[in-house]
mmCIF entry with sequence, helices, sheets and N, C-alpha, C, O atoms, coordinates in Angstrom:
data_MODEL
# 
_entry.id   MODEL 
# 
_entity.id                         1 
_entity.type                       polymer 
_entity.pdbx_number_of_molecules   1 
# 
_entity_poly.entity_id                      1 
_entity_poly.type                           'polypeptide(L)' 
_entity_poly.nstd_linkage                   no 
_entity_poly.nstd_monomer                   no 
_entity_poly.pdbx_seq_one_letter_code       MPESPPNKNTCGTHAPGWLNGRHPSVAEGKVSRQVCFNWDGNNCNWQAGIEV 
_entity_poly.pdbx_seq_one_letter_code_can   MPESPPNKNTCGTHAPGWLNGRHPSVAEGKVSRQVCFNWDGNNCNWQAGIEV 
_entity_poly.pdbx_strand_id                 A 
# 
loop_
_entity_poly_seq.entity_id 
_entity_poly_seq.num 
_entity_poly_seq.mon_id 
_entity_poly_seq.hetero 
1 1  MET n 
1 2  PRO n 
1 3  GLU n 
1 4  SER n 
1 5  PRO n 
1 6  PRO n 
1 7  ASN n 
1 8  LYS n 
1 9  ASN n 
1 10 THR n 
1 11 CYS n 
1 12 GLY n 
1 13 THR n 
1 14 HIS n 
1 15 ALA n 
1 16 PRO n 
1 17 GLY n 
1 18 TRP n 
1 19 LEU n 
1 20 ASN n 
1 21 GLY n 
1 22 ARG n 
1 23 HIS n 
1 24 PRO n 
1 25 SER n 
1 26 VAL n 
1 27 ALA n 
1 28 GLU n 
1 29 GLY n 
1 30 LYS n 
1 31 VAL n 
1 32 SER n 
1 33 ARG n 
1 34 GLN n 
1 35 VAL n 
1 36 CYS n 
1 37 PHE n 
1 38 ASN n 
1 39 TRP n 
1 40 ASP n 
1 41 GLY n 
1 42 ASN n 
1 43 ASN n 
1 44 CYS n 
1 45 ASN n 
1 46 TRP n 
1 47 GLN n 
1 48 ALA n 
1 49 GLY n 
1 50 ILE n 
1 51 GLU n 
1 52 VAL n 
# 
_struct_asym.id          A 
_struct_asym.entity_id   1 
# 
_struct_sheet.id               AA1 
_struct_sheet.type             ? 
_struct_sheet.number_strands   3 
_struct_sheet.details          ? 
# 
loop_
_struct_sheet_order.sheet_id 
_struct_sheet_order.range_id_1 
_struct_sheet_order.range_id_2 
_struct_sheet_order.offset 
_struct_sheet_order.sense 
AA1 1 2 ? anti-parallel 
AA1 2 3 ? anti-parallel 
# 
loop_
_struct_sheet_range.sheet_id 
_struct_sheet_range.id 
_struct_sheet_range.beg_label_comp_id 
_struct_sheet_range.beg_label_asym_id 
_struct_sheet_range.beg_label_seq_id 
_struct_sheet_range.pdbx_beg_PDB_ins_code 
_struct_sheet_range.end_label_comp_id 
_struct_sheet_range.end_label_asym_id 
_struct_sheet_range.end_label_seq_id 
_struct_sheet_range.pdbx_end_PDB_ins_code 
_struct_sheet_range.beg_auth_comp_id 
_struct_sheet_range.beg_auth_asym_id 
_struct_sheet_range.beg_auth_seq_id 
_struct_sheet_range.end_auth_comp_id 
_struct_sheet_range.end_auth_asym_id 
_struct_sheet_range.end_auth_seq_id 
AA1 1 GLY A 17 ? ASN A 20 ? GLY A 17 ASN A 20 
AA1 2 SER A 32 ? TRP A 39 ? SER A 32 TRP A 39 
AA1 3 ASN A 42 ? GLU A 51 ? ASN A 42 GLU A 51 
# 
loop_
_atom_site.group_PDB 
_atom_site.id 
_atom_site.type_symbol 
_atom_site.label_atom_id 
_atom_site.label_alt_id 
_atom_site.label_comp_id 
_atom_site.label_asym_id 
_atom_site.label_entity_id 
_atom_site.label_seq_id 
_atom_site.pdbx_PDB_ins_code 
_atom_site.Cartn_x 
_atom_site.Cartn_y 
_atom_site.Cartn_z 
_atom_site.occupancy 
_atom_site.B_iso_or_equiv 
_atom_site.pdbx_formal_charge 
_atom_site.auth_seq_id 
_atom_site.auth_comp_id 
_atom_site.auth_asym_id 
_atom_site.auth_atom_id 
_atom_site.pdbx_PDB_model_num 
ATOM 1   N N  . MET A 1 1  ? -73.984 109.827 57.208 1.00 0.00 ? 1  MET A N  1 
ATOM 2   C CA . MET A 1 1  ? -73.813 110.587 58.442 1.00 0.00 ? 1  MET A CA 1 
ATOM 3   C C  . MET A 1 1  ? -75.178 110.641 59.119 1.00 0.00 ? 1  MET A C  1 
ATOM 4   O O  . MET A 1 1  ? -76.177 110.928 58.461 1.00 0.00 ? 1  MET A O  1 
ATOM 5   N N  . PRO A 1 2  ? -75.237 110.371 60.415 1.00 0.00 ? 2  PRO A N  1 
ATOM 6   C CA . PRO A 1 2  ? -76.511 110.399 61.119 1.00 0.00 ? 2  PRO A CA 1 
ATOM 7   C C  . PRO A 1 2  ? -77.077 111.814 61.229 1.00 0.00 ? 2  PRO A C  1 
ATOM 8   O O  . PRO A 1 2  ? -76.331 112.793 61.225 1.00 0.00 ? 2  PRO A O  1 
ATOM 9   N N  . GLU A 1 3  ? -78.387 111.908 61.327 1.00 0.00 ? 3  GLU A N  1 
ATOM 10  C CA . GLU A 1 3  ? -79.083 113.195 61.475 1.00 0.00 ? 3  GLU A CA 1 
ATOM 11  C C  . GLU A 1 3  ? -79.486 113.478 62.900 1.00 0.00 ? 3  GLU A C  1 
ATOM 12  O O  . GLU A 1 3  ? -80.216 114.431 63.170 1.00 0.00 ? 3  GLU A O  1 
ATOM 13  N N  . SER A 1 4  ? -79.015 112.655 63.811 1.00 0.00 ? 4  SER A N  1 
ATOM 14  C CA . SER A 1 4  ? -79.240 112.876 65.252 1.00 0.00 ? 4  SER A CA 1 
ATOM 15  C C  . SER A 1 4  ? -77.958 112.484 65.967 1.00 0.00 ? 4  SER A C  1 
ATOM 16  O O  . SER A 1 4  ? -77.166 111.704 65.438 1.00 0.00 ? 4  SER A O  1 
ATOM 17  N N  . PRO A 1 5  ? -77.746 113.016 67.163 1.00 0.00 ? 5  PRO A N  1 
ATOM 18  C CA . PRO A 1 5  ? -76.469 112.784 67.847 1.00 0.00 ? 5  PRO A CA 1 
ATOM 19  C C  . PRO A 1 5  ? -76.272 111.330 68.258 1.00 0.00 ? 5  PRO A C  1 
ATOM 20  O O  . PRO A 1 5  ? -77.080 110.776 69.003 1.00 0.00 ? 5  PRO A O  1 
ATOM 21  N N  . PRO A 1 6  ? -75.191 110.711 67.768 1.00 0.00 ? 6  PRO A N  1 
ATOM 22  C CA . PRO A 1 6  ? -74.845 109.379 68.262 1.00 0.00 ? 6  PRO A CA 1 
ATOM 23  C C  . PRO A 1 6  ? -74.256 109.482 69.670 1.00 0.00 ? 6  PRO A C  1 
ATOM 24  O O  . PRO A 1 6  ? -73.837 110.557 70.100 1.00 0.00 ? 6  PRO A O  1 
ATOM 25  N N  . ASN A 1 7  ? -74.228 108.372 70.370 1.00 0.00 ? 7  ASN A N  1 
ATOM 26  C CA . ASN A 1 7  ? -73.654 108.375 71.711 1.00 0.00 ? 7  ASN A CA 1 
ATOM 27  C C  . ASN A 1 7  ? -72.169 108.676 71.660 1.00 0.00 ? 7  ASN A C  1 
ATOM 28  O O  . ASN A 1 7  ? -71.484 108.334 70.695 1.00 0.00 ? 7  ASN A O  1 
ATOM 29  N N  . LYS A 1 8  ? -71.678 109.321 72.713 1.00 0.00 ? 8  LYS A N  1 
ATOM 30  C CA . LYS A 1 8  ? -70.257 109.575 72.860 1.00 0.00 ? 8  LYS A CA 1 
ATOM 31  C C  . LYS A 1 8  ? -69.518 108.245 72.793 1.00 0.00 ? 8  LYS A C  1 
ATOM 32  O O  . LYS A 1 8  ? -70.056 107.215 73.198 1.00 0.00 ? 8  LYS A O  1 
ATOM 33  N N  . ASN A 1 9  ? -68.301 108.261 72.288 1.00 0.00 ? 9  ASN A N  1 
ATOM 34  C CA . ASN A 1 9  ? -67.435 107.082 72.176 1.00 0.00 ? 9  ASN A CA 1 
ATOM 35  C C  . ASN A 1 9  ? -67.994 106.014 71.239 1.00 0.00 ? 9  ASN A C  1 
ATOM 36  O O  . ASN A 1 9  ? -67.777 104.823 71.458 1.00 0.00 ? 9  ASN A O  1 
ATOM 37  N N  . THR A 1 10 ? -68.720 106.439 70.182 1.00 0.00 ? 10 THR A N  1 
ATOM 38  C CA . THR A 1 10 ? -69.171 105.518 69.144 1.00 0.00 ? 10 THR A CA 1 
ATOM 39  C C  . THR A 1 10 ? -68.585 105.948 67.808 1.00 0.00 ? 10 THR A C  1 
ATOM 40  O O  . THR A 1 10 ? -67.927 106.986 67.723 1.00 0.00 ? 10 THR A O  1 
ATOM 41  N N  . CYS A 1 11 ? -68.815 105.174 66.787 1.00 0.00 ? 11 CYS A N  1 
ATOM 42  C CA . CYS A 1 11 ? -68.352 105.477 65.426 1.00 0.00 ? 11 CYS A CA 1 
ATOM 43  C C  . CYS A 1 11 ? -66.827 105.594 65.373 1.00 0.00 ? 11 CYS A C  1 
ATOM 44  O O  . CYS A 1 11 ? -66.293 106.294 64.512 1.00 0.00 ? 11 CYS A O  1 
ATOM 45  N N  . GLY A 1 12 ? -66.128 104.924 66.276 1.00 0.00 ? 12 GLY A N  1 
ATOM 46  C CA . GLY A 1 12 ? -64.676 104.913 66.244 1.00 0.00 ? 12 GLY A CA 1 
ATOM 47  C C  . GLY A 1 12 ? -64.024 106.197 66.755 1.00 0.00 ? 12 GLY A C  1 
ATOM 48  O O  . GLY A 1 12 ? -62.850 106.439 66.476 1.00 0.00 ? 12 GLY A O  1 
ATOM 49  N N  . THR A 1 13 ? -64.769 107.029 67.502 1.00 0.00 ? 13 THR A N  1 
ATOM 50  C CA . THR A 1 13 ? -64.194 108.283 68.006 1.00 0.00 ? 13 THR A CA 1 
ATOM 51  C C  . THR A 1 13 ? -64.817 108.644 69.359 1.00 0.00 ? 13 THR A C  1 
ATOM 52  O O  . THR A 1 13 ? -65.886 108.149 69.717 1.00 0.00 ? 13 THR A O  1 
ATOM 53  N N  . HIS A 1 14 ? -64.136 109.505 70.090 1.00 0.00 ? 14 HIS A N  1 
ATOM 54  C CA . HIS A 1 14 ? -64.680 109.960 71.373 1.00 0.00 ? 14 HIS A CA 1 
ATOM 55  C C  . HIS A 1 14 ? -65.785 110.994 71.192 1.00 0.00 ? 14 HIS A C  1 
ATOM 56  O O  . HIS A 1 14 ? -66.695 111.077 72.016 1.00 0.00 ? 14 HIS A O  1 
ATOM 57  N N  . ALA A 1 15 ? -65.713 111.787 70.113 1.00 0.00 ? 15 ALA A N  1 
ATOM 58  C CA . ALA A 1 15 ? -66.699 112.845 69.874 1.00 0.00 ? 15 ALA A CA 1 
ATOM 59  C C  . ALA A 1 15 ? -67.285 112.658 68.453 1.00 0.00 ? 15 ALA A C  1 
ATOM 60  O O  . ALA A 1 15 ? -66.828 113.303 67.509 1.00 0.00 ? 15 ALA A O  1 
ATOM 61  N N  . PRO A 1 16 ? -68.291 111.779 68.305 1.00 0.00 ? 16 PRO A N  1 
ATOM 62  C CA . PRO A 1 16 ? -68.845 111.522 66.987 1.00 0.00 ? 16 PRO A CA 1 
ATOM 63  C C  . PRO A 1 16 ? -69.591 112.716 66.410 1.00 0.00 ? 16 PRO A C  1 
ATOM 64  O O  . PRO A 1 16 ? -70.237 113.478 67.131 1.00 0.00 ? 16 PRO A O  1 
ATOM 65  N N  . GLY A 1 17 ? -69.488 112.861 65.095 1.00 0.00 ? 17 GLY A N  1 
ATOM 66  C CA . GLY A 1 17 ? -70.169 113.963 64.406 1.00 0.00 ? 17 GLY A CA 1 
ATOM 67  C C  . GLY A 1 17 ? -71.511 113.509 63.858 1.00 0.00 ? 17 GLY A C  1 
ATOM 68  O O  . GLY A 1 17 ? -71.740 112.324 63.618 1.00 0.00 ? 17 GLY A O  1 
ATOM 69  N N  . TRP A 1 18 ? -72.397 114.494 63.665 1.00 0.00 ? 18 TRP A N  1 
ATOM 70  C CA . TRP A 1 18 ? -73.724 114.222 63.104 1.00 0.00 ? 18 TRP A CA 1 
ATOM 71  C C  . TRP A 1 18 ? -74.207 115.459 62.368 1.00 0.00 ? 18 TRP A C  1 
ATOM 72  O O  . TRP A 1 18 ? -73.825 116.581 62.700 1.00 0.00 ? 18 TRP A O  1 
ATOM 73  N N  . LEU A 1 19 ? -75.044 115.247 61.374 1.00 0.00 ? 19 LEU A N  1 
ATOM 74  C CA . LEU A 1 19 ? -75.576 116.315 60.559 1.00 0.00 ? 19 LEU A CA 1 
ATOM 75  C C  . LEU A 1 19 ? -76.721 116.986 61.290 1.00 0.00 ? 19 LEU A C  1 
ATOM 76  O O  . LEU A 1 19 ? -77.748 116.358 61.544 1.00 0.00 ? 19 LEU A O  1 
ATOM 77  N N  . ASN A 1 20 ? -76.555 118.258 61.630 1.00 0.00 ? 20 ASN A N  1 
ATOM 78  C CA . ASN A 1 20 ? -77.579 118.999 62.357 1.00 0.00 ? 20 ASN A CA 1 
ATOM 79  C C  . ASN A 1 20 ? -78.562 119.569 61.309 1.00 0.00 ? 20 ASN A C  1 
ATOM 80  O O  . ASN A 1 20 ? -78.441 120.710 60.863 1.00 0.00 ? 20 ASN A O  1 
ATOM 81  N N  . GLY A 1 21 ? -79.506 118.744 60.953 1.00 0.00 ? 21 GLY A N  1 
ATOM 82  C CA . GLY A 1 21 ? -80.468 119.046 59.889 1.00 0.00 ? 21 GLY A CA 1 
ATOM 83  C C  . GLY A 1 21 ? -80.698 117.799 59.071 1.00 0.00 ? 21 GLY A C  1 
ATOM 84  O O  . GLY A 1 21 ? -80.287 116.707 59.463 1.00 0.00 ? 21 GLY A O  1 
ATOM 85  N N  . ARG A 1 22 ? -81.338 117.950 57.961 1.00 0.00 ? 22 ARG A N  1 
ATOM 86  C CA . ARG A 1 22 ? -81.612 116.771 57.136 1.00 0.00 ? 22 ARG A CA 1 
ATOM 87  C C  . ARG A 1 22 ? -80.734 116.764 55.887 1.00 0.00 ? 22 ARG A C  1 
ATOM 88  O O  . ARG A 1 22 ? -80.218 117.798 55.463 1.00 0.00 ? 22 ARG A O  1 
ATOM 89  N N  . HIS A 1 23 ? -80.585 115.604 55.326 1.00 0.00 ? 23 HIS A N  1 
ATOM 90  C CA . HIS A 1 23 ? -79.846 115.494 54.065 1.00 0.00 ? 23 HIS A CA 1 
ATOM 91  C C  . HIS A 1 23 ? -80.686 116.124 52.958 1.00 0.00 ? 23 HIS A C  1 
ATOM 92  O O  . HIS A 1 23 ? -81.911 116.001 52.964 1.00 0.00 ? 23 HIS A O  1 
ATOM 93  N N  . PRO A 1 24 ? -80.037 116.796 52.009 1.00 0.00 ? 24 PRO A N  1 
ATOM 94  C CA . PRO A 1 24 ? -80.806 117.436 50.937 1.00 0.00 ? 24 PRO A CA 1 
ATOM 95  C C  . PRO A 1 24 ? -81.334 116.409 49.941 1.00 0.00 ? 24 PRO A C  1 
ATOM 96  O O  . PRO A 1 24 ? -80.778 115.321 49.795 1.00 0.00 ? 24 PRO A O  1 
ATOM 97  N N  . SER A 1 25 ? -82.396 116.769 49.271 1.00 0.00 ? 25 SER A N  1 
ATOM 98  C CA . SER A 1 25 ? -82.883 115.950 48.168 1.00 0.00 ? 25 SER A CA 1 
ATOM 99  C C  . SER A 1 25 ? -82.020 116.215 46.935 1.00 0.00 ? 25 SER A C  1 
ATOM 100 O O  . SER A 1 25 ? -81.269 117.190 46.892 1.00 0.00 ? 25 SER A O  1 
ATOM 101 N N  . VAL A 1 26 ? -82.131 115.355 45.952 1.00 0.00 ? 26 VAL A N  1 
ATOM 102 C CA . VAL A 1 26 ? -81.397 115.551 44.714 1.00 0.00 ? 26 VAL A CA 1 
ATOM 103 C C  . VAL A 1 26 ? -81.797 116.877 44.069 1.00 0.00 ? 26 VAL A C  1 
ATOM 104 O O  . VAL A 1 26 ? -80.954 117.583 43.516 1.00 0.00 ? 26 VAL A O  1 
ATOM 105 N N  . ALA A 1 27 ? -83.087 117.211 44.141 1.00 0.00 ? 27 ALA A N  1 
ATOM 106 C CA . ALA A 1 27 ? -83.584 118.451 43.534 1.00 0.00 ? 27 ALA A CA 1 
ATOM 107 C C  . ALA A 1 27 ? -82.973 119.691 44.197 1.00 0.00 ? 27 ALA A C  1 
ATOM 108 O O  . ALA A 1 27 ? -82.796 120.715 43.538 1.00 0.00 ? 27 ALA A O  1 
ATOM 109 N N  . GLU A 1 28 ? -82.654 119.610 45.479 1.00 0.00 ? 28 GLU A N  1 
ATOM 110 C CA . GLU A 1 28 ? -82.055 120.757 46.192 1.00 0.00 ? 28 GLU A CA 1 
ATOM 111 C C  . GLU A 1 28 ? -80.619 120.993 45.760 1.00 0.00 ? 28 GLU A C  1 
ATOM 112 O O  . GLU A 1 28 ? -80.126 122.116 45.854 1.00 0.00 ? 28 GLU A O  1 
ATOM 113 N N  . GLY A 1 29 ? -79.944 119.963 45.290 1.00 0.00 ? 29 GLY A N  1 
ATOM 114 C CA . GLY A 1 29 ? -78.551 120.113 44.913 1.00 0.00 ? 29 GLY A CA 1 
ATOM 115 C C  . GLY A 1 29 ? -77.664 120.297 46.125 1.00 0.00 ? 29 GLY A C  1 
ATOM 116 O O  . GLY A 1 29 ? -77.982 119.814 47.212 1.00 0.00 ? 29 GLY A O  1 
ATOM 117 N N  . LYS A 1 30 ? -76.563 120.986 45.947 1.00 0.00 ? 30 LYS A N  1 
ATOM 118 C CA . LYS A 1 30 ? -75.604 121.211 47.033 1.00 0.00 ? 30 LYS A CA 1 
ATOM 119 C C  . LYS A 1 30 ? -76.140 122.280 47.981 1.00 0.00 ? 30 LYS A C  1 
ATOM 120 O O  . LYS A 1 30 ? -76.576 123.349 47.553 1.00 0.00 ? 30 LYS A O  1 
ATOM 121 N N  . VAL A 1 31 ? -76.100 121.971 49.278 1.00 0.00 ? 31 VAL A N  1 
ATOM 122 C CA . VAL A 1 31 ? -76.592 122.895 50.307 1.00 0.00 ? 31 VAL A CA 1 
ATOM 123 C C  . VAL A 1 31 ? -75.567 123.007 51.430 1.00 0.00 ? 31 VAL A C  1 
ATOM 124 O O  . VAL A 1 31 ? -74.719 122.130 51.591 1.00 0.00 ? 31 VAL A O  1 
ATOM 125 N N  . SER A 1 32 ? -75.646 124.081 52.203 1.00 0.00 ? 32 SER A N  1 
ATOM 126 C CA . SER A 1 32 ? -74.789 124.263 53.379 1.00 0.00 ? 32 SER A CA 1 
ATOM 127 C C  . SER A 1 32 ? -75.492 123.667 54.593 1.00 0.00 ? 32 SER A C  1 
ATOM 128 O O  . SER A 1 32 ? -76.694 123.849 54.781 1.00 0.00 ? 32 SER A O  1 
ATOM 129 N N  . ARG A 1 33 ? -74.739 122.964 55.400 1.00 0.00 ? 33 ARG A N  1 
ATOM 130 C CA . ARG A 1 33 ? -75.252 122.363 56.619 1.00 0.00 ? 33 ARG A CA 1 
ATOM 131 C C  . ARG A 1 33 ? -74.222 122.520 57.736 1.00 0.00 ? 33 ARG A C  1 
ATOM 132 O O  . ARG A 1 33 ? -73.086 122.934 57.502 1.00 0.00 ? 33 ARG A O  1 
ATOM 133 N N  . GLN A 1 34 ? -74.637 122.188 58.932 1.00 0.00 ? 34 GLN A N  1 
ATOM 134 C CA . GLN A 1 34 ? -73.747 122.206 60.101 1.00 0.00 ? 34 GLN A CA 1 
ATOM 135 C C  . GLN A 1 34 ? -73.557 120.783 60.608 1.00 0.00 ? 34 GLN A C  1 
ATOM 136 O O  . GLN A 1 34 ? -74.519 120.025 60.732 1.00 0.00 ? 34 GLN A O  1 
ATOM 137 N N  . VAL A 1 35 ? -72.319 120.430 60.898 1.00 0.00 ? 35 VAL A N  1 
ATOM 138 C CA . VAL A 1 35 ? -72.017 119.173 61.563 1.00 0.00 ? 35 VAL A CA 1 
ATOM 139 C C  . VAL A 1 35 ? -71.691 119.500 63.017 1.00 0.00 ? 35 VAL A C  1 
ATOM 140 O O  . VAL A 1 35 ? -70.876 120.377 63.302 1.00 0.00 ? 35 VAL A O  1 
ATOM 141 N N  . CYS A 1 36 ? -72.335 118.787 63.923 1.00 0.00 ? 36 CYS A N  1 
ATOM 142 C CA . CYS A 1 36 ? -72.065 118.961 65.348 1.00 0.00 ? 36 CYS A CA 1 
ATOM 143 C C  . CYS A 1 36 ? -71.316 117.728 65.860 1.00 0.00 ? 36 CYS A C  1 
ATOM 144 O O  . CYS A 1 36 ? -71.402 116.644 65.282 1.00 0.00 ? 36 CYS A O  1 
ATOM 145 N N  . PHE A 1 37 ? -70.590 117.919 66.945 1.00 0.00 ? 37 PHE A N  1 
ATOM 146 C CA . PHE A 1 37 ? -69.827 116.838 67.551 1.00 0.00 ? 37 PHE A CA 1 
ATOM 147 C C  . PHE A 1 37 ? -70.249 116.686 69.011 1.00 0.00 ? 37 PHE A C  1 
ATOM 148 O O  . PHE A 1 37 ? -70.171 117.624 69.805 1.00 0.00 ? 37 PHE A O  1 
ATOM 149 N N  . ASN A 1 38 ? -70.698 115.477 69.336 1.00 0.00 ? 38 ASN A N  1 
ATOM 150 C CA . ASN A 1 38 ? -71.204 115.147 70.675 1.00 0.00 ? 38 ASN A CA 1 
ATOM 151 C C  . ASN A 1 38 ? -70.052 114.865 71.624 1.00 0.00 ? 38 ASN A C  1 
ATOM 152 O O  . ASN A 1 38 ? -69.263 113.943 71.413 1.00 0.00 ? 38 ASN A O  1 
ATOM 153 N N  . TRP A 1 39 ? -69.968 115.684 72.687 1.00 0.00 ? 39 TRP A N  1 
ATOM 154 C CA . TRP A 1 39 ? -68.890 115.488 73.664 1.00 0.00 ? 39 TRP A CA 1 
ATOM 155 C C  . TRP A 1 39 ? -69.310 116.020 75.026 1.00 0.00 ? 39 TRP A C  1 
ATOM 156 O O  . TRP A 1 39 ? -69.908 117.092 75.116 1.00 0.00 ? 39 TRP A O  1 
ATOM 157 N N  . ASP A 1 40 ? -69.011 115.300 76.058 1.00 0.00 ? 40 ASP A N  1 
ATOM 158 C CA . ASP A 1 40 ? -69.157 115.751 77.443 1.00 0.00 ? 40 ASP A CA 1 
ATOM 159 C C  . ASP A 1 40 ? -70.550 116.241 77.779 1.00 0.00 ? 40 ASP A C  1 
ATOM 160 O O  . ASP A 1 40 ? -70.709 117.261 78.449 1.00 0.00 ? 40 ASP A O  1 
ATOM 161 N N  . GLY A 1 41 ? -71.585 115.503 77.306 1.00 0.00 ? 41 GLY A N  1 
ATOM 162 C CA . GLY A 1 41 ? -72.957 115.856 77.622 1.00 0.00 ? 41 GLY A CA 1 
ATOM 163 C C  . GLY A 1 41 ? -73.542 116.968 76.757 1.00 0.00 ? 41 GLY A C  1 
ATOM 164 O O  . GLY A 1 41 ? -74.695 117.355 76.951 1.00 0.00 ? 41 GLY A O  1 
ATOM 165 N N  . ASN A 1 42 ? -72.776 117.481 75.817 1.00 0.00 ? 42 ASN A N  1 
ATOM 166 C CA . ASN A 1 42 ? -73.235 118.544 74.929 1.00 0.00 ? 42 ASN A CA 1 
ATOM 167 C C  . ASN A 1 42 ? -73.304 117.979 73.512 1.00 0.00 ? 42 ASN A C  1 
ATOM 168 O O  . ASN A 1 42 ? -72.271 117.663 72.922 1.00 0.00 ? 42 ASN A O  1 
ATOM 169 N N  . ASN A 1 43 ? -74.519 117.849 72.959 1.00 0.00 ? 43 ASN A N  1 
ATOM 170 C CA . ASN A 1 43 ? -74.696 117.252 71.651 1.00 0.00 ? 43 ASN A CA 1 
ATOM 171 C C  . ASN A 1 43 ? -74.051 118.053 70.532 1.00 0.00 ? 43 ASN A C  1 
ATOM 172 O O  . ASN A 1 43 ? -73.786 117.516 69.457 1.00 0.00 ? 43 ASN A O  1 
ATOM 173 N N  . CYS A 1 44 ? -73.795 119.343 70.776 1.00 0.00 ? 44 CYS A N  1 
ATOM 174 C CA . CYS A 1 44 ? -73.183 120.185 69.741 1.00 0.00 ? 44 CYS A CA 1 
ATOM 175 C C  . CYS A 1 44 ? -72.047 121.001 70.359 1.00 0.00 ? 44 CYS A C  1 
ATOM 176 O O  . CYS A 1 44 ? -72.009 122.228 70.259 1.00 0.00 ? 44 CYS A O  1 
ATOM 177 N N  . ASN A 1 45 ? -71.121 120.279 71.003 1.00 0.00 ? 45 ASN A N  1 
ATOM 178 C CA . ASN A 1 45 ? -69.993 120.920 71.690 1.00 0.00 ? 45 ASN A CA 1 
ATOM 179 C C  . ASN A 1 45 ? -69.101 121.677 70.718 1.00 0.00 ? 45 ASN A C  1 
ATOM 180 O O  . ASN A 1 45 ? -68.655 122.785 71.014 1.00 0.00 ? 45 ASN A O  1 
ATOM 181 N N  . TRP A 1 46 ? -68.836 121.073 69.541 1.00 0.00 ? 46 TRP A N  1 
ATOM 182 C CA . TRP A 1 46 ? -68.105 121.736 68.456 1.00 0.00 ? 46 TRP A CA 1 
ATOM 183 C C  . TRP A 1 46 ? -68.952 121.663 67.207 1.00 0.00 ? 46 TRP A C  1 
ATOM 184 O O  . TRP A 1 46 ? -69.758 120.747 67.040 1.00 0.00 ? 46 TRP A O  1 
ATOM 185 N N  . GLN A 1 47 ? -68.766 122.643 66.323 1.00 0.00 ? 47 GLN A N  1 
ATOM 186 C CA . GLN A 1 47 ? -69.494 122.679 65.077 1.00 0.00 ? 47 GLN A CA 1 
ATOM 187 C C  . GLN A 1 47 ? -68.545 122.938 63.908 1.00 0.00 ? 47 GLN A C  1 
ATOM 188 O O  . GLN A 1 47 ? -67.460 123.497 64.073 1.00 0.00 ? 47 GLN A O  1 
ATOM 189 N N  . ALA A 1 48 ? -68.989 122.515 62.719 1.00 0.00 ? 48 ALA A N  1 
ATOM 190 C CA . ALA A 1 48 ? -68.246 122.804 61.505 1.00 0.00 ? 48 ALA A CA 1 
ATOM 191 C C  . ALA A 1 48 ? -69.252 122.992 60.371 1.00 0.00 ? 48 ALA A C  1 
ATOM 192 O O  . ALA A 1 48 ? -70.214 122.232 60.261 1.00 0.00 ? 48 ALA A O  1 
ATOM 193 N N  . GLY A 1 49 ? -69.035 123.980 59.549 1.00 0.00 ? 49 GLY A N  1 
ATOM 194 C CA . GLY A 1 49 ? -69.870 124.184 58.382 1.00 0.00 ? 49 GLY A CA 1 
ATOM 195 C C  . GLY A 1 49 ? -69.406 123.320 57.229 1.00 0.00 ? 49 GLY A C  1 
ATOM 196 O O  . GLY A 1 49 ? -68.206 123.232 56.968 1.00 0.00 ? 49 GLY A O  1 
ATOM 197 N N  . ILE A 1 50 ? -70.326 122.685 56.537 1.00 0.00 ? 50 ILE A N  1 
ATOM 198 C CA . ILE A 1 50 ? -70.010 121.823 55.400 1.00 0.00 ? 50 ILE A CA 1 
ATOM 199 C C  . ILE A 1 50 ? -70.959 122.087 54.250 1.00 0.00 ? 50 ILE A C  1 
ATOM 200 O O  . ILE A 1 50 ? -71.978 122.754 54.424 1.00 0.00 ? 50 ILE A O  1 
ATOM 201 N N  . GLU A 1 51 ? -70.635 121.574 53.086 1.00 0.00 ? 51 GLU A N  1 
ATOM 202 C CA . GLU A 1 51 ? -71.541 121.553 51.960 1.00 0.00 ? 51 GLU A CA 1 
ATOM 203 C C  . GLU A 1 51 ? -71.843 120.111 51.646 1.00 0.00 ? 51 GLU A C  1 
ATOM 204 O O  . GLU A 1 51 ? -70.939 119.277 51.598 1.00 0.00 ? 51 GLU A O  1 
ATOM 205 N N  . VAL A 1 52 ? -73.114 119.808 51.431 1.00 0.00 ? 52 VAL A N  1 
ATOM 206 C CA . VAL A 1 52 ? -73.566 118.440 51.131 1.00 0.00 ? 52 VAL A CA 1 
ATOM 207 C C  . VAL A 1 52 ? -74.174 118.435 49.767 1.00 0.00 ? 52 VAL A C  1 
ATOM 208 O O  . VAL A 1 52 ? -74.627 117.392 49.296 1.00 0.00 ? 52 VAL A O  1 
# 
């Protein structure tokens, strides 16, 4: 998953998602992060909480 917003209409979708933050190291283990979805000029138009 990219750590910066991909262009709209890429990755096989109209609103591609990206990890808002960095991927954790192995030492960090499982962490909570936010996924944002790029749509209509807003890099984080929708958000979802995930665990990585």
